[in-house]
C-alpha positions as CSV (number, residue, x, y, z in Angstrom):
1,M,0.1,0.0,-0.2
2,A,1.7,3.0,-1.3
3,E,1.4,6.2,1.5
4,R,0.4,9.3,0.7
5,D,1.9,12.7,2.3
6,L,-1.9,13.8,2.5
7,H,-2.6,17.9,3.7
8,T,-5.9,18.5,4.7
9,G,-5.6,22.4,5.6
10,D,-6.7,21.4,9.5
11,L,-3.6,21.1,12.3
12,E,-4.5,18.4,14.1
13,L,-6.2,16.5,11.3
14,D,-3.1,16.7,9.7
15,R,-1.1,15.8,12.7
16,L,-3.4,13.2,14.0
17,M,-3.3,11.3,10.3
18,A,0.8,11.4,10.0
19,E,0.3,10.3,13.5
20,F,-1.6,7.3,12.4
21,Q,0.7,6.3,9.6
22,A,3.1,5.7,11.8
23,N,1.8,4.1,14.6
24,S,0.7,1.9,11.9
25,R,3.8,1.2,10.1
26,E,5.3,0.1,14.1
27,F,2.6,-2.4,14.1
28,S,3.3,-3.7,10.9
29,D,7.4,-4.1,11.3
30,A,5.9,-5.9,14.8
31,I,4.1,-7.9,13.1
32,G,6.7,-8.8,10.9
33,M,9.3,-9.7,14.0
34,V,6.6,-11.9,16.4
35,G,5.9,-14.3,13.7
36,E,10.0,-14.7,13.5
37,V,10.2,-15.5,17.6
38,V,11.3,-19.0,18.2
39,G,13.3,-19.8,21.4
40,R,16.1,-22.8,21.7
41,A,17.3,-24.9,24.4
42,A,20.2,-27.0,24.1
43,S,21.2,-30.2,26.2
44,S,24.7,-28.8,28.8
45,D,26.7,-31.3,26.1
46,G,24.7,-29.8,23.2
47,K,24.2,-33.2,22.1
48,I,20.1,-32.3,22.1
49,K,19.0,-28.6,20.5
50,V,15.2,-27.6,20.2
51,R,14.0,-25.2,18.4
52,A,9.9,-23.6,19.1
53,S,7.4,-21.2,18.5
54,P,5.9,-19.4,21.7
55,S,3.2,-21.7,21.3
56,G,5.2,-24.6,22.1
57,Q,5.0,-26.3,19.1
58,L,8.3,-27.2,18.2
59,T,10.1,-25.8,15.1
60,A,13.4,-28.2,14.9
61,L,15.1,-31.1,17.3
62,H,18.6,-32.2,16.2
63,I,19.4,-35.2,18.3
64,D,23.3,-35.7,17.6
65,P,23.6,-39.8,17.5
66,R,26.3,-40.1,20.5
67,A,22.7,-39.2,22.2
68,M,21.0,-42.2,21.2
69,R,23.3,-43.8,23.8
70,L,20.8,-43.1,26.5
71,G,17.9,-45.2,27.2
72,S,14.8,-43.8,25.3
73,Q,13.4,-42.9,28.7
74,E,16.3,-40.0,29.5
75,L,15.9,-39.6,26.3
76,A,12.3,-38.6,26.2
77,D,12.4,-36.7,29.1
78,V,15.7,-34.4,28.3
79,I,13.9,-33.7,24.5
80,M,10.6,-33.0,27.2
81,D,12.8,-30.1,29.8
82,L,14.5,-28.8,26.4
83,S,11.0,-28.2,24.8
84,R,10.0,-26.2,28.1
85,R,12.9,-24.7,28.7
86,A,12.9,-23.6,24.5
87,T,9.2,-22.4,24.3
88,E,9.8,-20.4,28.1
89,D,12.6,-18.7,26.2
90,A,10.2,-18.0,23.0
91,A,7.8,-16.7,25.5
92,R,10.0,-14.0,27.0
93,R,11.5,-12.8,23.6
94,L,7.6,-12.6,22.3
95,M,7.0,-10.2,25.0
96,E,11.3,-8.1,24.4
97,V,9.4,-7.7,20.6
98,T,6.1,-6.9,21.9
99,R,6.8,-5.1,25.1
100,P,6.8,-1.7,23.9
101,Y,3.1,-1.9,22.2
102,L,2.1,-2.8,25.8
103,E,3.6,-0.6,27.5
104,D,2.8,3.6,28.5
105,D,5.4,5.4,27.9
106,R,5.0,6.1,31.5
107,Q,7.4,3.8,33.9
108,G,6.0,0.4,32.2
109,E,2.2,1.5,32.8
110,P,-0.4,-0.6,30.3
111,R,-1.0,1.6,27.4
112,R,-4.5,3.3,27.4
113,R,-6.7,2.8,24.2
114,R,-7.4,6.6,23.3
């Protein structure tokens, strides 16, 4: 959508329209960043790595062949723990991306609709 520099002759309306356009660009940028948020977690030895979305959906799982020496239950437990940690990491990253849009400029208070 092409942006136009509109001038109505009404200074207040022109200011509001410019503010709306700027906010629309910011919101669009934020939505793009939210879609790219992913959390990561790895086992202490780095043999098992997990990536997850903020909703908990696994987006990648890497198991080094040497990790297959673990018993099936231990391997499952490690994967479940890493999945939880990756989801928590993704949620933290999501909050970092969205915090500026959820808080007012004054000391972290929730934004108020105008």
